[in-house]
MARZA-29762 format. One record per residue (C-alpha): y, x, z; residue in one letter. Coordinates in Angstrom, 1 decimal, m for minus. Example, Ala and Ser with C-alpha at 12.3 -4.5 7.8 and 13.67 -1.06 7.14 Angstrom:
% MARZA-29762
<atom><py>m4.5</py><px>12.3</px><pz>7.8</pz><code>A</code></atom>
<atom><py>m1.1</py><px>13.7</px><pz>7.1</pz><code>S</code></atom>
END
This chain:
% MARZA-29762
<atom><py>20.2</py><px>m14.0</px><pz>16.4</pz><code>M</code></atom>
<atom><py>19.0</py><px>m11.0</px><pz>14.3</pz><code>F</code></atom>
<atom><py>16.1</py><px>m8.8</px><pz>15.5</pz><code>F</code></atom>
<atom><py>15.5</py><px>m5.4</px><pz>13.9</pz><code>L</code></atom>
<atom><py>11.9</py><px>m4.4</px><pz>13.8</pz><code>Y</code></atom>
<atom><py>11.6</py><px>m0.7</px><pz>14.5</pz><code>R</code></atom>
<atom><py>7.9</py><px>0.1</px><pz>14.2</pz><code>N</code></atom>
<atom><py>4.6</py><px>m1.3</px><pz>12.9</pz><code>Y</code></atom>
<atom><py>1.2</py><px>m1.2</px><pz>14.6</pz><code>V</code></atom>
<atom><py>m2.0</py><px>m1.5</px><pz>12.4</pz><code>V</code></atom>
<atom><py>m5.4</py><px>m2.5</px><pz>13.7</pz><code>E</code></atom>
<atom><py>m8.8</py><px>m2.6</px><pz>12.0</pz><code>K</code></atom>
<atom><py>m11.9</py><px>m4.6</px><pz>12.7</pz><code>R</code></atom>
<atom><py>m15.3</py><px>m3.6</px><pz>11.5</pz><code>D</code></atom>
<atom><py>m17.0</py><px>m6.9</px><pz>10.7</pz><code>K</code></atom>
<atom><py>m20.3</py><px>m5.5</px><pz>12.2</pz><code>K</code></atom>
<atom><py>m18.7</py><px>m4.8</px><pz>15.6</pz><code>S</code></atom>
<atom><py>m16.1</py><px>m7.5</px><pz>15.8</pz><code>G</code></atom>
<atom><py>m13.6</py><px>m5.5</px><pz>17.9</pz><code>D</code></atom>
<atom><py>m10.0</py><px>m4.9</px><pz>16.9</pz><code>W</code></atom>
<atom><py>m9.1</py><px>m1.2</px><pz>17.2</pz><code>V</code></atom>
<atom><py>m5.7</py><px>0.3</px><pz>16.9</pz><code>R</code></atom>
<atom><py>m5.4</py><px>2.6</px><pz>13.8</pz><code>C</code></atom>
<atom><py>m2.2</py><px>4.5</px><pz>14.6</pz><code>N</code></atom>
<atom><py>0.7</py><px>5.3</px><pz>16.8</pz><code>D</code></atom>
<atom><py>3.6</py><px>3.1</px><pz>15.9</pz><code>A</code></atom>
<atom><py>4.8</py><px>3.9</px><pz>12.4</pz><code>I</code></atom>
<atom><py>8.3</py><px>3.6</px><pz>10.8</pz><code>N</code></atom>
<atom><py>7.3</py><px>3.2</px><pz>7.2</pz><code>G</code></atom>
<atom><py>5.3</py><px>0.8</px><pz>5.2</pz><code>T</code></atom>
<atom><py>2.3</py><px>3.0</px><pz>4.3</pz><code>E</code></atom>
<atom><py>m0.6</py><px>4.3</px><pz>6.5</pz><code>I</code></atom>
<atom><py>m3.8</py><px>6.2</px><pz>5.8</pz><code>T</code></atom>
<atom><py>m6.6</py><px>4.8</px><pz>8.0</pz><code>V</code></atom>
<atom><py>m9.3</py><px>7.3</px><pz>9.0</pz><code>S</code></atom>
<atom><py>m12.7</py><px>7.0</px><pz>10.5</pz><code>K</code></atom>
<atom><py>m14.0</py><px>4.2</px><pz>8.3</pz><code>L</code></atom>
<atom><py>m17.7</py><px>4.0</px><pz>7.7</pz><code>K</code></atom>
<atom><py>m18.7</py><px>3.9</px><pz>4.0</pz><code>E</code></atom>
<atom><py>m20.2</py><px>0.5</px><pz>3.0</pz><code>G</code></atom>
<atom><py>m18.8</py><px>m1.4</px><pz>6.1</pz><code>H</code></atom>
<atom><py>m16.4</py><px>m4.3</px><pz>5.7</pz><code>E</code></atom>
<atom><py>m13.1</py><px>m4.1</px><pz>7.5</pz><code>Y</code></atom>
<atom><py>m10.3</py><px>m6.5</px><pz>8.2</pz><code>E</code></atom>
<atom><py>m6.8</py><px>m5.3</px><pz>9.0</pz><code>F</code></atom>
<atom><py>m3.8</py><px>m6.8</px><pz>10.8</pz><code>R</code></atom>
<atom><py>m0.2</py><px>m5.6</px><pz>11.3</pz><code>V</code></atom>
<atom><py>2.3</py><px>m6.3</px><pz>14.0</pz><code>M</code></atom>
<atom><py>5.9</py><px>m5.4</px><pz>14.1</pz><code>A</code></atom>
<atom><py>7.5</py><px>m4.1</px><pz>17.3</pz><code>T</code></atom>
<atom><py>11.0</py><px>m3.8</px><pz>18.6</pz><code>N</code></atom>
<atom><py>12.8</py><px>m3.6</px><pz>22.0</pz><code>E</code></atom>
<atom><py>12.0</py><px>m7.3</px><pz>22.6</pz><code>F</code></atom>
<atom><py>8.2</py><px>m7.0</px><pz>22.1</pz><code>G</code></atom>
<atom><py>5.5</py><px>m7.3</px><pz>19.4</pz><code>T</code></atom>
<atom><py>5.2</py><px>m9.9</px><pz>16.7</pz><code>S</code></atom>
<atom><py>2.2</py><px>m12.1</px><pz>16.0</pz><code>E</code></atom>
<atom><py>m0.4</py><px>m10.3</px><pz>13.9</pz><code>P</code></atom>
<atom><py>m0.5</py><px>m10.7</px><pz>10.1</pz><code>L</code></atom>
<atom><py>m4.1</py><px>m10.5</px><pz>9.0</pz><code>R</code></atom>
<atom><py>m5.5</py><px>m9.2</px><pz>5.7</pz><code>S</code></atom>
<atom><py>m6.4</py><px>m12.1</px><pz>3.3</pz><code>S</code></atom>
<atom><py>m10.0</py><px>m10.8</px><pz>2.7</pz><code>S</code></atom>
<atom><py>m12.2</py><px>m8.0</px><pz>4.0</pz><code>P</code></atom>
<atom><py>m12.1</py><px>m4.5</px><pz>2.4</pz><code>V</code></atom>
<atom><py>m15.3</py><px>m2.5</px><pz>1.8</pz><code>V</code></atom>
<atom><py>m14.9</py><px>1.2</px><pz>2.7</pz><code>A</code></atom>
<atom><py>m16.0</py><px>3.6</px><pz>m0.1</pz><code>K</code></atom>
<atom><py>m15.4</py><px>7.2</px><pz>m1.0</pz><code>L</code></atom>
<atom><py>m12.3</py><px>7.6</px><pz>m3.1</pz><code>P</code></atom>
<atom><py>m14.0</py><px>9.8</px><pz>m5.7</pz><code>F</code></atom>
<atom><py>m17.5</py><px>9.8</px><pz>m7.1</pz><code>S</code></atom>
<atom><py>m19.5</py><px>12.8</px><pz>m8.2</pz><code>M</code></atom>
<atom><py>m19.9</py><px>13.2</px><pz>m12.0</pz><code>L</code></atom>
<atom><py>m23.4</py><px>13.7</px><pz>m13.1</pz><code>K</code></atom>
END
């Protein structure tokens, strides 16, 4: 039997709080911009695929990511 995944759900977990929080409404593509990250905090991410039959098991990031500003000020 073949299942077509239709959407993806991304969740983040601030290692300081320990709670998984949904980052987005279901998305169709393979890219997402995650907002409301706190600079200097470590985050883990997980992704689940969804279709008419339900939601897959989560795939977790292999290592935490430290949030930082994308650009630095030149001095």
